[in-house]
N, C-alpha and C positions, 0 to 999 in steps of 0.2 A: 555902816551901823548909826541908827540915831541915839540920842542921849537916854531917852525912854528904853530904847531897847537893851543900852548898856546896863542901865539900873535894873532892868526886869532880869537880865542875865544872871546879875549879882544876886538879886534875891532870891531868884530861882534855886542858885546853887547853894547858897547859905542856908536858905530856910525851908528847900526842899518842897516849894508849890507844885503842885501837880498841872495847873493850868491858870492860863493866863487871867481868867476872870476870877480867881481867887484873890486877886492881888488889887487892894483898894486903899486910897489914902488914909482912911482913919487905923487900919490895922497897927498894933504897935505889941509890945512884948506879953500883956496880958492875954491878946488872941492869938499870936504865934509861939507855938509850943518851942520852938528851936531859938527863939530870942531869948537867951539866956546871956550871962556874962561872957562865955566863949563865942555865942553866935556873934554876940555884939563886936567882940573883937576881929571875928572873920568879915562881918559886915563893913567895918572900916578897911580893914585891909584890901577887902575886894572893892570898894569904891575908889580908894586911892588909887589903886594899880589900872584900873578902868578909865578912870578920868585923869591921871597923872597929876594928881594934887597932893597935898599934904594939910589935914584938918587940923585947926587948933584945938587944944584939949576941951576948951569950953563947948565947942561945936559938937565935939561927940559925946559930951554929957548930956547935949540937949536933943538929941537923936530919939523921939519919944515914939513918933509914929512914921509911917511912909511918907505922908504928906509933909511931915516936919523935914526929913531928909531931904525932899525936893526943894524944899523952901533955903535949907543950908547949903545945897548944890548951888544954889542961885547966887548966894553969898560970894561964891567963887568963879562965877561967871559961866556957869553951865546950867542953861536953861531947859527944862524939861518939858 
């Protein structure tokens, strides 16, 4: 499974996307109904488990969009 597939799997599960085409880098909490505080915690947990990493608190607080998540993952050596 590629890193993009891992990310999409987490996003599908946490945010209940219906199809792959619904996901784009500009989406954030304002556009995704389930991206509330609980959804954010589930997102972080899912990403950490899927990629076997542990985020720094500052990175968790800077996950504003899906594109931003990809950049932060890159900081941990995970290329999407």
